[in-house]
C-alpha positions as semicolon CSV with decimal commas, in nm:
position;residue;x (nm);y (nm);z (nm)
1;M;7,660;12,643;11,367
2;T;7,743;12,561;11,036
3;R;8,092;12,698;10,903
4;E;8,160;12,861;10,556
5;I;8,432;12,641;10,373
6;A;8,547;12,900;10,158
7;G;8,850;13,076;10,268
8;L;8,954;12,846;10,510
9;S;9,283;12,608;10,523
10;I;9,293;12,248;10,504
11;V;9,536;11,987;10,505
12;I;9,524;11,653;10,328
13;T;9,719;11,346;10,355
14;G;9,703;11,050;10,121
15;A;9,560;11,315;9,821
16;S;9,757;11,177;9,541
17;S;9,511;10,954;9,479
18;G;9,125;10,787;9,613
19;I;8,919;10,974;9,820
20;G;9,255;11,186;9,908
21;R;9,246;11,338;9,602
22;A;8,860;11,361;9,562
23;A;8,871;11,566;9,871
24;A;9,095;11,800;9,771
25;L;8,852;11,868;9,449
26;A;8,544;11,873;9,671
27;F;8,729;12,127;9,896
28;A;8,853;12,340;9,576
29;K;8,515;12,397;9,433
30;R;8,373;12,566;9,748
31;G;8,717;12,767;9,762
32;A;8,859;12,626;10,053
33;R;9,265;12,678;9,989
34;V;9,419;12,354;10,018
35;V;9,773;12,142;10,140
36;L;9,826;11,815;9,987
37;A;10,032;11,597;10,075
38;A;10,160;11,201;9,974
39;R;10,489;11,075;9,888
40;R;10,439;11,113;9,491
41;T;10,558;11,371;9,408
42;E;10,441;11,442;9,064
43;L;10,074;11,316;9,115
44;I;10,049;11,549;9,436
45;E;10,142;11,868;9,224
46;E;9,880;11,728;8,908
47;V;9,598;11,795;9,212
48;A;9,687;12,122;9,344
49;R;9,734;12,224;8,953
50;E;9,342;12,076;8,906
51;C;9,244;12,274;9,273
52;R;9,429;12,595;9,118
53;N;9,205;12,565;8,818
54;L;8,936;12,592;8,996
55;G;8,975;12,877;9,119
56;T;9,109;12,861;9,461
57;Q;9,488;12,840;9,647
58;A;9,662;12,512;9,617
59;I;9,996;12,366;9,754
60;A;10,178;12,043;9,726
61;V;10,426;11,913;9,959
62;P;10,581;11,580;9,947
63;T;10,540;11,403;10,270
64;D;10,569;11,053;10,396
65;V;10,345;11,020;10,710
66;T;10,539;10,775;10,859
67;D;10,808;11,012;10,902
68;A;10,695;11,261;11,202
69;E;10,976;11,582;11,083
70;A;10,788;11,535;10,763
71;V;10,442;11,583;10,852
72;D;10,582;11,874;11,104
73;H;10,726;11,996;10,797
74;L;10,403;11,943;10,602
75;A;10,240;12,159;10,862
76;Q;10,568;12,428;10,878
77;A;10,415;12,473;10,526
78;A;10,078;12,482;10,561
79;R;10,139;12,777;10,799
80;R;10,396;12,932;10,621
81;A;10,109;12,945;10,289
82;F;9,798;13,005;10,456
83;G;9,897;13,143;10,825
84;S;9,687;12,871;10,957
85;I;9,559;12,536;10,958
86;D;9,165;12,524;10,974
87;V;9,115;12,153;10,878
88;W;9,394;11,891;10,925
89;I;9,235;11,551;10,745
90;N;9,386;11,267;10,840
91;N;9,346;11,023;10,522
92;A;9,636;10,821;10,394
93;G;9,608;10,419;10,455
94;T;9,727;10,125;10,363
95;G;9,714;9,737;10,467
96;V;9,775;9,392;10,394
97;F;9,532;9,107;10,292
98;G;9,579;8,718;10,305
99;P;9,643;8,563;10,634
100;Y;9,863;8,684;10,866
101;Q;10,168;8,460;10,883
102;D;10,194;8,473;10,517
103;A;10,343;8,846;10,463
104;D;10,643;8,958;10,564
105;I;10,622;9,131;10,901
106;A;10,753;9,462;10,748
107;L;10,425;9,483;10,582
108;H;10,219;9,468;10,873
109;R;10,447;9,655;11,040
110;R;10,423;9,968;10,762
111;T;10,038;9,936;10,815
112;I;10,061;10,020;11,156
113;E;10,342;10,290;11,111
114;V;10,071;10,441;10,792
115;N;9,724;10,424;10,947
116;L;9,791;10,451;11,299
117;L;10,127;10,642;11,323
118;G;10,099;10,862;11,056
119;S;9,808;11,007;11,222
120;M;9,946;11,063;11,508
121;H;10,196;11,193;11,368
122;G;9,992;11,456;11,183
123;A;9,741;11,488;11,539
124;Y;10,082;11,600;11,714
125;A;10,166;11,858;11,412
126;A;9,782;12,021;11,411
127;L;9,676;12,011;11,764
128;P;9,895;12,255;11,904
129;V;9,803;12,489;11,586
130;F;9,477;12,440;11,676
131;L;9,486;12,519;12,072
132;G;9,754;12,807;11,987
133;Q;9,487;12,985;11,709
134;G;9,115;12,890;11,962
135;H;8,953;12,642;11,666
136;G;9,022;12,332;11,399
137;I;8,896;12,024;11,306
138;L;9,105;11,728;11,292
139;I;8,924;11,432;11,109
140;N;9,109;11,111;11,095
141;N;8,970;10,861;10,806
142;I;8,924;10,527;11,033
143;S;8,695;10,314;10,821
144;L;8,458;9,987;10,871
145;G;8,739;9,824;11,019
146;G;8,765;10,018;11,283
147;W;8,424;9,890;11,362
148;V;8,450;9,512;11,303
149;P;8,723;9,281;11,253
150;S;8,833;9,202;10,887
151;P;8,994;8,857;10,838
152;F;9,234;8,879;10,641
153;A;9,356;9,187;10,739
154;A;9,466;9,181;11,060
155;A;9,694;9,442;11,070
156;Y;9,454;9,655;10,928
157;T;9,198;9,592;11,170
158;A;9,492;9,647;11,443
159;S;9,566;9,989;11,338
160;K;9,196;10,102;11,296
161;F;9,025;9,956;11,605
162;A;9,378;10,181;11,765
163;L;9,294;10,460;11,551
164;R;8,937;10,512;11,715
165;G;9,056;10,464;12,042
166;F;9,261;10,742;11,980
167;S;9,048;10,942;11,825
168;A;8,782;10,925;12,105
169;S;9,042;10,945;12,373
170;L;9,181;11,304;12,212
171;R;8,828;11,409;12,202
172;Q;8,813;11,392;12,593
173;E;9,136;11,526;12,655
174;L;9,011;11,834;12,446
175;G;8,658;11,829;12,568
176;D;8,682;12,196;12,716
177;Q;8,792;12,341;12,398
178;P;8,448;12,383;12,239
179;D;8,578;12,501;11,887
180;I;8,835;12,240;11,827
181;H;8,717;11,892;11,756
182;V;8,818;11,542;11,643
183;C;8,574;11,326;11,417
184;G;8,610;11,044;11,315
185;V;8,510;10,903;10,943
186;F;8,380;10,506;10,917
187;P;8,337;10,479;10,556
188;A;8,204;10,110;10,436
189;I;8,353;9,962;10,084
190;I;8,510;10,228;9,848
191;D;8,614;10,203;9,505
192;T;8,956;10,352;9,488
193;P;9,322;10,261;9,348
194;G;9,407;10,201;9,758
195;F;9,287;9,842;9,685
196;E;9,574;9,833;9,398
197;H;9,826;9,988;9,630
198;G;9,781;9,707;9,908
199;A;9,931;9,395;9,990
200;N;9,811;9,112;9,855
201;V;9,968;8,777;10,018
202;S;9,674;8,520;9,960
203;G;9,742;8,420;9,638
204;R;9,360;8,545;9,512
205;Q;9,210;8,796;9,429
206;I;9,010;9,060;9,584
207;D;8,614;9,066;9,480
208;L;8,481;9,366;9,624
209;G;8,129;9,227;9,578
210;P;7,816;9,479;9,513
211;L;7,795;9,738;9,739
212;I;8,090;9,983;9,635
213;Y;8,030;10,301;9,718
214;A;8,212;10,622;9,558
215;P;8,543;10,811;9,652
216;E;8,292;11,138;9,621
217;D;8,039;10,997;9,893
218;V;8,355;11,035;10,121
219;A;8,492;11,343;10,038
220;E;8,137;11,502;10,108
221;T;8,106;11,334;10,398
222;F;8,449;11,538;10,510
223;V;8,293;11,857;10,363
224;S;7,997;11,811;10,612
225;L;8,195;11,739;10,897
226;V;8,380;12,101;10,844
227;R;8,060;12,248;10,832
228;R;7,903;12,052;11,093
229;P;8,160;11,858;11,341
230;R;8,057;11,550;11,472
231;D;8,231;11,269;11,698
232;E;8,169;10,919;11,465
233;V;8,041;10,948;11,076
234;A;7,953;10,628;10,886
235;V;7,978;10,634;10,510
236;G;7,731;10,365;10,375
237;W;7,526;10,148;10,554
238;P;7,687;9,820;10,581
239;A;7,935;10,044;10,781
240;R;7,639;10,157;11,005
241;A;7,541;9,810;11,008
242;A;7,845;9,636;11,087
243;Q;7,865;9,864;11,412
244;I;7,539;9,754;11,555
245;A;7,602;9,404;11,465
246;Y;7,938;9,387;11,638
247;A;7,765;9,587;11,935
248;L;7,457;9,326;11,976
249;A;7,682;9,021;11,905
250;P;8,049;9,065;11,882
251;G;8,140;8,619;11,854
252;L;7,843;8,577;11,605
253;T;7,942;8,897;11,403
254;E;8,292;8,740;11,402
255;H;8,233;8,368;11,318
256;L;7,990;8,486;10,993
257;M;8,272;8,717;10,868
258;G;8,510;8,483;10,940
259;A;8,325;8,206;10,704
260;A;8,227;8,460;10,416
261;M;8,579;8,547;10,374
262;R;8,687;8,187;10,371
263;R;8,437;8,126;10,182
264;A;8,519;8,359;9,943
265;L;8,893;8,304;9,922
266;K;8,874;7,949;9,843
267;R;8,613;8,086;9,536
268;A;8,832;8,342;9,404
269;A;9,051;8,306;9,116
270;P;9,443;8,257;9,121
271;A;9,642;8,631;9,091
272;P;10,009;8,713;9,183
273;R;10,118;8,829;9,554
274;T;10,236;9,162;9,578
275;Q;10,347;9,403;9,800
276;G;10,177;9,689;9,641
277;A;10,299;10,048;9,752
278;L;10,349;9,967;10,095
279;L;10,743;9,970;10,087
280;Q;10,780;10,205;9,748
281;P;10,531;10,458;9,567
282;V;10,392;10,305;9,324
283;P;10,292;10,487;8,890
284;T;9,941;10,302;8,919
285;G;9,636;10,411;9,046
286;S;9,634;10,747;9,035
287;G;9,280;10,849;8,995
288;V;8,974;10,910;9,241
289;S;8,841;10,565;9,128
290;G;8,984;10,226;9,160
291;G;8,737;10,132;8,837
292;W;8,575;9,875;9,037
293;R;8,209;9,998;9,040
294;D;8,247;10,039;8,613
295;R;8,367;9,733;8,533
296;K;8,071;9,542;8,802
297;G;7,833;9,821;8,623
298;L;7,722;9,939;8,922
299;P;7,629;10,306;8,985
300;F;7,798;10,604;9,079
301;S;7,750;10,576;9,406
302;A;7,569;10,278;9,601
303;R;7,451;10,571;9,846
304;R;7,068;10,601;9,700
305;T;7,081;10,313;9,494
306;S;7,162;10,051;9,832
307;T;6,904;10,312;10,095
308;A;6,607;10,038;10,085
309;V;6,878;9,723;10,112
310;G;7,039;9,911;10,430
311;V;6,668;9,964;10,589
312;M;6,594;9,592;10,526
313;A;6,910;9,454;10,659
314;L;6,911;9,702;10,975
315;A;6,560;9,534;11,009
316;G;6,683;9,197;10,997
317;L;6,948;9,266;11,251
318;A;6,713;9,430;11,479
319;L;6,514;9,114;11,412
320;L;6,786;8,865;11,448
321;F;6,954;8,977;11,787
322;G;6,562;9,076;11,903
323;T;6,520;8,655;11,873
324;R;6,857;8,573;12,020
325;A;6,727;8,801;12,314
326;A;6,422;8,649;12,390
327;A;6,599;8,294;12,370
328;R;6,838;8,359;12,601
329;A;6,569;8,540;12,814
330;R;6,376;8,160;12,822
331;R;6,643;7,948;12,891
């Protein structure tokens, strides 16, 4: 059954910029009532005003998702404002880029706290509401890093692998609740301010490459999941290709990704080391886009323009792994 979006009550964490901000606007345009959460009070108030200007109801609730009591307060605020919570989107996320041992352990701990514990706090607040009312959709924004290891982002990978397992476990616990759904979203590389907000201890500039997707692509995926829930959805063919590659040949996939990242780092220009916004919010990076596509002259979304490339890549993976399987069979 396809759900109507208008009138639903939707909680979105990490709503001050990037994917969260895009999602808030996408749902507001469709008449949903939105509850926006992030640490930056002025920014989520600004996003809430934009949503109200689109003709819907919106409230802003300053929230640090690493604080379980704050997340519980967020759920209570949503219920006071709108009477129910129909959808809860755990979108807040962060990361540390660079050799694992070069970052202060506090940054790695914070990555786990935001990405994994923040989503667990959200589920802990939302699921009793869902069970009480007999329906609800929990969406966890997981990432390509939940399917395949990301070299030089070890804590990020750990949090995302764990979040995928957590989501799958909840899904089975709720198997006898047909109107309660747990959905995982796995975006490829997305053009958001998140790369500016993350810590970079590599001493090198980050280059996202040419296959960069728009935050609006992920927001529209959230919308599609509310209309028709599914267990796991990739955004962008590189995410799906990585999943297939790691499932069929994990060792080879790890080796290729590691070699590619080491080579890219050696070639990258120097950059200052930064803790980003992990420990404290920063004023920069407040929009939906991180500006990467504009700087690279890429289209609004790589989704359509890269379809043919994606088909070829998947065909290449099938050929590669078929050849390897045939070679093993001949031994």
